C-alpha positions as CSV (number, residue, x, y, z in Angstrom):
1,M,61.6,127.0,107.3
2,R,65.1,126.5,108.9
3,I,65.7,123.3,110.9
4,G,68.7,123.8,113.1
5,P,72.0,125.3,112.4
6,G,74.2,123.5,109.8
7,P,77.9,122.9,110.6
8,C,79.1,125.9,108.6
9,E,76.7,128.2,110.5
10,T,78.0,126.7,113.8
11,I,81.6,127.3,112.9
12,R,81.0,130.9,112.1
13,R,79.9,131.5,115.7
14,E,82.8,129.5,117.2
15,I,85.8,130.8,115.1
16,P,88.3,132.5,117.3
17,E,89.8,135.8,116.6
18,R,92.5,135.7,113.8
19,D,95.4,136.0,116.4
20,A,94.1,133.2,118.6
21,Q,95.9,129.8,118.6
22,P,93.4,127.3,117.1
23,A,92.9,123.6,117.7
24,A,93.9,121.7,114.7
25,V,90.5,120.0,114.2
26,V,87.2,120.2,116.0
27,Y,85.1,117.1,115.7
28,T,81.3,117.2,116.1
29,P,79.8,113.9,117.0
30,P,76.7,112.9,115.0
31,V,73.4,114.2,116.2
32,T,70.9,111.3,116.3
33,S,68.0,113.0,117.8
34,G,66.3,116.4,117.8
35,R,65.7,118.8,115.0
36,T,68.9,118.0,113.0
37,G,68.8,114.2,113.2
38,W,67.5,114.0,109.6
39,I,70.8,115.5,108.3
40,D,72.8,112.7,109.6
41,D,70.3,110.1,108.3
42,A,70.6,111.7,104.8
43,L,74.4,111.8,104.9
44,A,74.6,108.2,106.0
45,S,72.1,107.1,103.3
46,A,74.0,108.9,100.6
47,E,77.5,107.8,101.9
48,I,78.5,111.5,101.9
49,G,80.4,113.5,104.5
50,I,80.3,117.3,104.8
51,W,83.0,119.7,106.1
52,C,83.9,123.3,106.8
53,Y,87.5,124.6,106.9
54,H,88.5,128.0,108.4
55,V,91.7,128.9,106.5
56,P,93.3,131.5,108.8
57,T,93.1,129.3,111.8
58,A,93.4,125.9,110.0
59,T,90.3,124.7,111.9
60,L,88.3,121.8,110.4
61,R,84.8,120.7,111.3
62,Y,83.3,117.6,109.6
63,R,80.1,115.6,109.9
64,G,78.8,112.3,108.6
65,N,79.6,108.7,109.6
66,V,81.8,108.2,106.4
67,W,84.4,110.3,108.2
68,E,84.4,108.0,111.2
69,R,84.7,104.9,109.1
70,W,87.5,106.3,107.0
71,L,89.5,107.5,110.0
72,R,89.1,104.0,111.6
73,D,90.2,102.2,108.3
74,A,93.1,104.6,107.9
75,N,94.2,103.9,111.5
76,V,94.3,107.7,112.3
77,P,94.8,107.9,116.1
78,S,93.3,111.3,116.4
79,P,91.5,113.6,114.0
80,V,94.2,116.2,113.7
81,A,95.3,117.8,110.5
82,A,98.7,116.1,110.5
83,S,97.2,112.6,110.9
84,L,94.7,113.3,108.2
85,L,97.4,114.2,105.8
86,R,99.4,111.1,106.7
87,A,96.5,109.0,105.6
88,I,96.8,110.3,102.0
89,H,98.6,108.1,99.5
90,P,102.3,109.1,99.2
91,G,101.8,109.4,95.4
92,D,99.1,112.0,95.9
93,L,100.3,113.9,99.0
94,A,102.6,116.4,97.3
95,R,100.0,117.3,94.8
96,V,97.2,117.7,97.4
97,R,99.4,119.9,99.6
98,S,100.3,122.1,96.6
99,E,96.7,122.4,95.5
100,I,95.6,123.4,99.0
101,E,98.4,126.0,99.4
102,D,97.6,127.5,95.9
103,Y,93.9,127.7,96.7
104,A,94.4,129.2,100.2
105,A,96.7,131.9,98.7
106,G,94.1,132.7,96.0
107,R,96.4,131.5,93.2
108,A,94.1,128.8,91.9
109,D,90.3,128.1,91.6
110,L,90.1,124.6,93.0
111,R,86.5,123.3,93.4
112,Q,87.3,119.6,93.2
113,A,90.1,117.3,94.1
114,E,90.5,113.5,94.0
115,F,93.1,111.5,95.8
116,R,93.7,108.2,97.6
117,I,93.4,107.6,101.4
118,Q,94.3,104.6,103.4
119,A,91.6,102.0,103.7
120,G,93.5,99.4,105.7
121,P,96.9,97.6,105.4
122,D,98.1,98.0,101.8
123,K,94.6,99.1,100.7
124,W,93.5,102.5,99.4
125,R,90.2,104.1,98.5
126,W,89.7,107.0,96.1
127,V,87.8,110.0,97.5
128,Q,86.5,113.1,95.9
129,I,86.4,116.4,97.8
130,T,84.1,119.1,96.4
131,G,83.8,122.6,97.8
132,D,84.4,126.3,97.5
133,A,84.8,129.4,99.5
134,V,81.7,130.7,101.3
135,Q,83.6,133.6,102.7
136,R,86.6,135.6,101.3
137,D,88.7,138.4,102.6
138,A,89.2,141.8,100.9
139,Q,91.9,140.4,98.6
140,G,89.6,137.6,97.4
141,R,91.4,134.9,99.3
142,P,89.3,132.1,100.9
143,V,88.5,132.5,104.6
144,L,85.8,129.9,105.0
145,V,85.5,126.9,102.7
146,A,82.7,124.3,102.8
147,G,81.9,121.3,100.8
148,A,81.3,117.5,100.7
149,V,83.3,114.4,100.3
150,H,82.4,110.9,98.9
151,D,84.0,107.6,98.0
152,C,84.7,107.4,94.2
153,T,86.6,104.1,94.3
154,A,84.0,102.3,92.2
155,R,84.1,105.0,89.5
156,K,87.9,105.0,89.4
157,A,87.9,101.2,89.0
158,A,85.4,101.4,86.2
159,E,87.5,104.1,84.4
160,K,90.6,101.9,84.7
161,A,88.7,98.9,83.4
162,R,87.5,100.9,80.5
163,A,91.0,102.2,79.7
164,D,92.4,98.6,79.9
165,A,89.6,97.4,77.6
166,E,90.4,100.2,75.1
167,Q,94.1,99.2,75.2
168,Q,93.2,95.6,74.6
169,L,91.0,96.6,71.6
170,R,93.9,98.7,70.1
171,Q,96.3,95.8,70.6
172,A,93.8,93.4,68.9
173,Q,93.6,95.8,66.0
174,K,97.4,95.9,65.7
175,M,97.5,92.1,65.7
176,E,94.9,91.9,63.0
177,S,96.9,94.4,60.9
178,L,100.1,92.5,61.5
179,G,98.5,89.4,60.2
180,T,97.8,91.2,57.0
181,F,101.4,92.6,56.9
182,A,103.0,89.2,57.4
183,G,103.0,88.0,53.8
184,G,104.3,91.2,52.4
185,M,106.9,91.6,55.1
186,A,108.2,88.1,54.5
187,H,108.6,89.0,50.8
188,D,110.6,92.1,51.8
189,F,112.8,90.2,54.2
190,N,113.5,87.5,51.6
191,N,114.7,90.2,49.2
192,V,116.9,91.6,51.9
193,L,118.4,88.2,52.7
194,L,118.9,87.5,49.0
195,S,120.8,90.7,48.7
196,I,123.0,89.8,51.7
197,M,123.7,86.3,50.5
198,G,124.3,87.3,46.9
199,F,126.8,90.1,47.6
200,A,128.5,88.0,50.2
201,D,129.1,85.4,47.5
202,L,130.4,88.0,45.1
203,A,132.7,89.4,47.8
204,A,134.1,85.9,48.4
205,I,134.7,85.4,44.7
206,S,136.4,88.8,44.4
207,L,138.7,88.0,47.3
208,R,139.6,84.6,45.9
209,E,140.3,86.0,42.4
210,G,141.9,89.2,43.6
211,L,139.3,91.5,42.1
212,P,139.1,95.1,43.3
213,D,135.3,95.3,43.9
214,V,135.2,93.7,47.3
215,A,134.5,97.0,49.1
216,E,131.5,97.7,46.8
217,S,130.0,94.2,47.6
218,I,130.5,94.8,51.3
219,Q,128.8,98.2,51.1
220,Q,125.8,96.5,49.4
221,I,125.6,94.0,52.2
222,R,125.6,96.8,54.7
223,D,122.8,98.6,52.8
224,A,120.7,95.5,52.6
225,A,121.2,94.9,56.4
226,E,120.1,98.5,57.0
227,R,116.9,97.9,55.1
228,G,116.2,94.8,57.1
229,A,116.9,96.6,60.3
230,T,114.4,99.4,59.3
231,L,111.7,96.8,58.5
232,S,112.3,95.1,61.9
233,R,112.1,98.4,63.8
234,R,108.9,99.4,62.1
235,L,107.3,96.1,62.9
236,L,108.4,96.3,66.6
237,T,107.2,99.9,66.9
238,F,103.8,99.2,65.4
239,A,103.2,96.0,67.4
240,Q,104.5,97.4,70.7
241,K,102.0,97.3,73.6
242,H,102.5,100.3,75.8
243,S,100.8,103.5,77.0
244,A,101.3,106.6,74.9
245,T,104.9,107.9,74.9
246,L,104.8,111.3,73.3
247,R,107.9,112.8,71.6
248,R,108.4,115.5,69.0
249,M,108.3,114.0,65.5
250,P,108.2,115.5,62.0
251,V,104.9,114.5,60.3
252,A,106.9,113.6,57.2
253,D,108.9,111.0,59.2
254,I,105.8,109.4,60.5
255,V,104.1,109.2,57.1
256,S,107.1,108.0,55.1
257,G,107.9,105.4,57.8
258,I,104.5,103.7,57.6
259,V,103.9,104.0,53.8
260,P,105.8,100.7,52.9
261,M,103.6,98.8,55.4
262,L,100.4,100.5,54.1
263,K,101.2,99.3,50.6
264,R,101.1,95.8,51.9
265,L,97.6,96.3,53.1
266,I,96.0,97.1,49.8
267,P,95.7,95.0,46.6
268,A,97.4,95.9,43.3
269,T,94.0,97.2,42.0
270,I,94.2,100.1,44.5
271,A,96.7,102.9,44.0
272,L,98.2,104.6,47.1
273,E,99.2,108.2,46.5
274,V,101.1,110.3,49.1
275,S,101.3,114.0,48.6
276,P,104.3,116.0,49.8
277,T,103.9,116.1,53.6
278,A,103.4,119.3,55.6
279,P,106.7,120.6,57.1
280,A,105.5,120.5,60.7
281,V,106.4,118.7,64.0
282,V,103.8,117.1,66.3
283,L,104.0,115.8,69.8
284,A,103.0,112.2,69.2
285,D,103.3,108.5,70.0
286,V,104.6,107.3,66.7
287,G,103.1,103.8,67.0
288,Q,99.7,105.1,67.8
289,I,99.6,107.6,64.9
290,E,100.8,104.8,62.6
291,Q,97.8,102.8,63.9
292,V,95.5,105.7,63.0
293,L,96.8,105.7,59.4
294,V,96.6,101.9,59.2
295,N,93.0,101.9,60.3
296,L,92.0,104.7,58.0
297,V,93.7,103.0,55.0
298,V,92.1,99.7,55.8
299,N,88.7,101.4,56.0
300,A,89.3,103.1,52.6
301,R,90.4,99.7,51.1
302,D,87.2,98.0,52.3
303,A,85.1,100.9,51.0
304,I,86.7,100.5,47.5
305,G,86.2,96.8,47.5
306,D,87.1,94.7,44.4
307,K,87.0,97.5,41.9
308,R,89.9,99.7,40.9
309,G,90.4,102.7,43.1
310,K,92.7,105.2,44.7
311,I,93.6,106.2,48.2
312,E,95.3,109.5,48.8
313,I,97.2,110.7,51.9
314,A,97.9,114.4,52.2
315,S,98.7,116.9,55.0
316,V,98.5,120.6,55.5
317,V,99.1,123.0,58.4
318,T,96.1,125.0,59.4
319,N,95.2,127.5,62.1
320,L,92.1,127.1,64.3
321,D,90.6,130.2,65.8
322,E,88.7,130.2,69.0
323,A,85.3,129.6,67.4
324,A,86.6,126.7,65.3
325,A,88.5,125.2,68.2
326,R,85.4,125.5,70.5
327,R,83.3,123.5,68.0
328,S,85.7,120.6,68.2
329,S,86.4,120.9,72.0
330,V,90.2,121.6,71.4
331,T,92.4,124.6,72.1
332,P,93.0,127.3,69.4
333,G,96.3,127.3,67.5
334,S,98.2,125.6,64.7
335,Y,97.2,122.0,63.7
336,V,98.5,119.5,61.2
337,C,95.6,118.1,59.2
338,L,96.4,114.5,57.9
339,S,93.8,113.5,55.4
340,V,93.0,110.0,54.0
341,T,90.7,110.2,50.9
342,D,89.2,107.3,48.9
343,N,86.9,106.9,45.9
344,G,84.9,104.1,47.4
345,V,81.2,103.7,48.1
346,G,81.0,106.9,50.2
347,I,79.0,107.7,53.2
348,D,75.6,109.4,53.8
349,D,74.9,112.0,56.5
350,D,73.0,109.7,58.8
351,L,76.0,107.4,59.2
352,K,78.5,110.3,59.8
353,A,77.0,110.9,63.3
354,R,77.6,107.2,64.3
355,I,80.7,106.3,62.4
356,F,83.1,106.6,65.4
357,D,80.8,104.7,67.8
358,P,82.4,101.5,69.1
359,F,81.2,98.3,67.4
360,F,79.3,100.3,64.7
361,T,80.0,99.0,61.2
362,T,78.3,99.0,57.8
363,K,80.3,95.9,56.7
364,P,78.7,92.5,56.4
365,A,78.8,90.1,59.3
366,G,82.2,88.7,59.9
367,K,83.9,91.4,57.8
368,G,84.5,94.0,60.4
369,T,84.6,94.5,64.2
370,G,83.3,98.1,64.2
371,L,86.4,99.1,66.3
372,G,88.8,100.6,63.7
373,L,87.3,104.1,63.5
374,S,86.5,104.3,67.2
375,I,90.1,103.5,68.0
376,V,91.2,106.2,65.6
377,D,88.9,108.7,67.4
378,A,90.2,107.7,70.8
379,I,93.9,107.9,69.8
380,V,93.5,111.3,68.2
381,K,91.6,112.7,71.2
382,Q,94.4,111.4,73.5
383,H,96.8,113.6,71.4
384,G,94.7,116.7,71.9
385,G,93.2,116.5,68.4
386,F,90.0,115.5,66.6
387,V,88.7,113.7,63.5
388,T,86.2,114.8,60.9
389,V,84.6,112.9,58.1
390,S,83.1,114.1,54.8
391,G,81.8,112.6,51.6
392,A,78.6,111.3,50.0
393,P,77.3,108.1,48.6
394,G,79.0,107.2,45.3
395,V,81.8,109.8,45.5
396,G,83.9,108.4,48.3
397,A,84.9,109.6,51.8
398,R,87.6,111.7,53.4
399,F,88.8,111.5,57.0
400,D,90.7,114.5,58.4
401,V,92.9,114.0,61.4
402,F,93.8,117.2,63.2
403,L,96.9,117.1,65.5
404,P,98.3,120.0,67.4
405,A,101.5,121.3,65.8
406,V,104.3,122.1,68.2
407,Q,106.4,123.4,65.3
408,T,105.1,124.5,62.0
409,Q,108.4,124.2,60.1
410,A,110.4,121.0,60.4
411,A,114.1,121.6,60.9
412,A,116.1,120.9,57.7
413,P,118.5,118.0,58.0
414,T,122.1,118.9,58.6
415,E,125.1,117.1,57.4
416,R,126.9,115.5,60.2
417,Q,130.5,114.2,60.1
418,E,130.6,111.1,62.3
419,S,133.7,111.1,64.4
420,A,135.6,107.8,64.9
421,P,135.0,106.1,68.2
422,P,137.9,106.4,70.7
423,P,140.0,103.3,71.0
424,G,140.1,101.1,74.0
425,E,143.1,101.1,76.4
426,G,143.2,97.4,77.2
427,E,140.2,97.5,79.5
428,L,138.7,94.1,80.4
429,L,135.1,93.6,79.3
430,L,132.6,90.8,80.1
431,L,130.4,89.8,77.2
432,A,127.3,87.6,77.7
433,E,125.4,86.7,74.5
434,D,123.8,83.3,73.7
435,E,123.8,83.7,69.8
436,P,127.2,82.4,68.6
437,A,127.4,84.5,65.5
438,V,126.6,87.7,67.4
439,R,129.0,86.8,70.2
440,K,131.8,86.1,67.7
441,M,131.2,89.4,65.8
442,T,131.0,91.5,69.0
443,V,134.3,90.0,70.3
444,R,136.1,90.8,67.0
445,I,134.8,94.4,67.1
446,L,135.9,94.9,70.7
447,T,139.3,93.3,70.4
448,K,140.1,95.2,67.2
449,A,139.2,98.4,69.1
450,G,141.8,97.7,71.8
451,Y,139.7,96.0,74.5
452,R,140.3,92.6,76.2
453,V,137.1,90.4,76.2
454,V,135.9,87.5,78.2
455,D,132.9,86.1,76.4
456,A,130.1,83.9,77.9
457,A,127.4,81.8,76.2
458,D,124.7,82.6,78.8
459,G,124.0,84.3,82.1
460,D,125.2,81.5,84.3
461,D,128.5,81.2,82.4
462,A,129.0,85.0,82.7
463,L,128.5,85.0,86.4
464,A,131.0,82.0,86.8
465,K,133.6,83.8,84.8
466,F,133.0,87.1,86.6
467,A,133.5,85.4,89.9
468,E,137.1,84.3,88.9
469,R,138.3,88.0,88.8
470,P,135.5,90.3,89.9
471,E,137.7,93.4,90.5
472,D,139.3,93.3,87.1
473,Y,136.4,94.0,84.8
474,H,135.7,97.6,83.6
475,L,132.3,96.9,82.0
476,A,129.7,94.2,81.4
477,L,127.9,93.8,78.0
478,L,124.8,91.8,78.6
479,D,122.2,90.4,76.2
480,V,118.7,90.9,77.8
481,L,117.1,87.6,76.8
482,M,119.3,84.5,77.4
483,P,118.7,80.9,78.5
484,G,118.9,80.5,82.3
485,K,119.5,83.8,84.0
486,T,118.3,86.8,82.0
487,G,120.4,89.9,81.5
488,D,118.7,91.9,84.3
489,E,119.2,88.9,86.7
490,V,122.9,88.8,85.8
491,F,123.0,92.6,86.4
492,R,121.6,92.3,89.9
493,D,124.2,89.6,90.8
494,L,127.1,91.6,89.3
495,R,126.1,94.7,91.1
496,K,126.0,92.9,94.5
497,R,129.7,92.2,94.0
498,R,130.6,95.5,92.2
499,P,127.9,98.2,92.9
500,T,129.5,100.6,90.4
501,L,130.3,98.3,87.5
502,P,129.1,99.9,84.2
503,V,126.7,97.7,82.4
504,L,125.4,98.0,78.8
505,F,122.4,95.9,77.8
506,M,121.8,94.6,74.3
507,T,118.2,94.1,73.2
508,G,116.4,93.2,70.0
509,F,113.3,95.0,71.1
510,S,112.4,98.6,70.4
511,G,111.2,99.2,74.0
512,G,109.8,97.5,77.0
513,A,112.4,94.8,77.3
514,L,114.0,96.5,80.4
515,R,112.2,98.1,83.3
516,P,112.6,101.9,83.4
517,D,113.9,101.8,86.9
518,L,116.7,99.5,85.8
519,L,117.8,102.0,83.1
520,A,117.5,104.8,85.6
521,E,120.3,103.3,87.7
522,P,123.8,105.0,87.4
523,G,126.2,103.5,85.0
524,V,123.5,101.6,83.0
525,D,122.5,102.0,79.4
526,Q,121.1,99.9,76.5
527,I,121.8,99.5,72.8
528,T,119.2,98.1,70.3
529,K,120.1,95.4,67.9
530,P,121.1,95.5,65.1
531,F,123.8,98.1,65.8
532,H,126.9,99.4,64.0
533,G,130.3,98.8,65.6
534,P,131.2,102.5,66.0
535,T,127.9,103.0,67.9
536,L,128.6,100.2,70.3
537,L,132.2,101.4,70.9
538,K,131.0,105.0,71.6
539,Q,128.5,103.8,74.2
540,I,131.1,101.6,75.9
541,R,133.6,104.4,76.1
542,R,131.0,106.8,77.5
543,L,130.0,104.3,80.2
544,I,133.6,103.5,81.2
545,E,134.6,107.1,81.4
546,G,131.5,107.9,83.5
């Protein structure tokens, strides 16, 4: 039995001929009585609006009190197409326009779209539009589109909360691992410092006695400092709290970089063996893939326990056909398989189905959070891959991490002849650095290279000295973290006086110390400590010359 014409049936009767000039939007007030009143009651109860859109004439008809409320909250003066588009969040508008145009031209099959619309001053609500063509022309292009719309703000908030919680869990895992690293890393740093101090003493003796081996001692000091810098960079990369930043990385570099830290996680009774790494490149966040390897090695260590054992890390390149890819919900193609194998207690088939569930653990109370493997699974899925587990009780376990390979043969390293940095031409530089030894060293490097330098002990001192001769400076070299005014605060003040002054920031952090929008400004760059003199001089020259 039919009860009254629906809005789409009505619009079919009222659509003008293709050449007629349409009204932008036709609004049908809610029917509160008669045979179709139950439709509006149902829409109001379900918080859903329905709509029809005639593509050739750009005519929209909608129904449901959610539309009225949304238009009121968005302060849309009249329900015309232009006003409706203006209510969409600026960050979503270009995407929505593009999706509509592609769909109308038959270039895309768009059945659902989500975007934000105004819900009051500085307030936004997420909405989900669902629909499809109910009438197409001879070329298959949509003529009449119908569907529904509902508020999905609560779901979006829940998804964000879940993502934030996952990020916090990952960071907690990192901090737990860093606690384990601390003792071993302190031992490594002490060895580095001992090398620096010892060879510095030998260089001093050689200079005093006129011996010819000063250069060798200095080179050993440089080598020791490089080892310390590498340790520092690894720690900062691993501990860094950020969303995934994907870049092309050879698998060999990721594995070799984290192995020294992995060795600090296991006792002397467990051997860590690393097979030659697959010559492939993956698109990955290095810190997150390192977290995967750390979690898997920790899991293997705990499975071995107090007995003697072995953990193996290996990798191969494999190709997944459509059937294999479909079983793992990934796309077909080349994958790098990173495997971590142990000869611990093993795992039975019943546990394999639950092993990646959050908070699931087979360890005794207080010995595990049940988060390590669930984090592994989440990270790998973010990278477009998947994880499998195999093994049996008493024979150990093997975890295979499959990551899409963007290049199946890593480029061979090429010998590069470093060119000497171009000398300065007497340009005046402003240096702000609160660490006296670093400030003194940097001044000596710059003056020996032909620059004039005014050095300052902090941000306030730098601004005072800049104010004495603001037009004379060619570049400012600013430490990011200083007492008083920070580097970015000094930068803002300097740019008020000299909007085009080149600025080079110095930071001891691997990332996140400066806002991306700051680095996006013209004439701005950063250099990470510790750095070599030639590297500093090249960046300064590049900024000065524009």
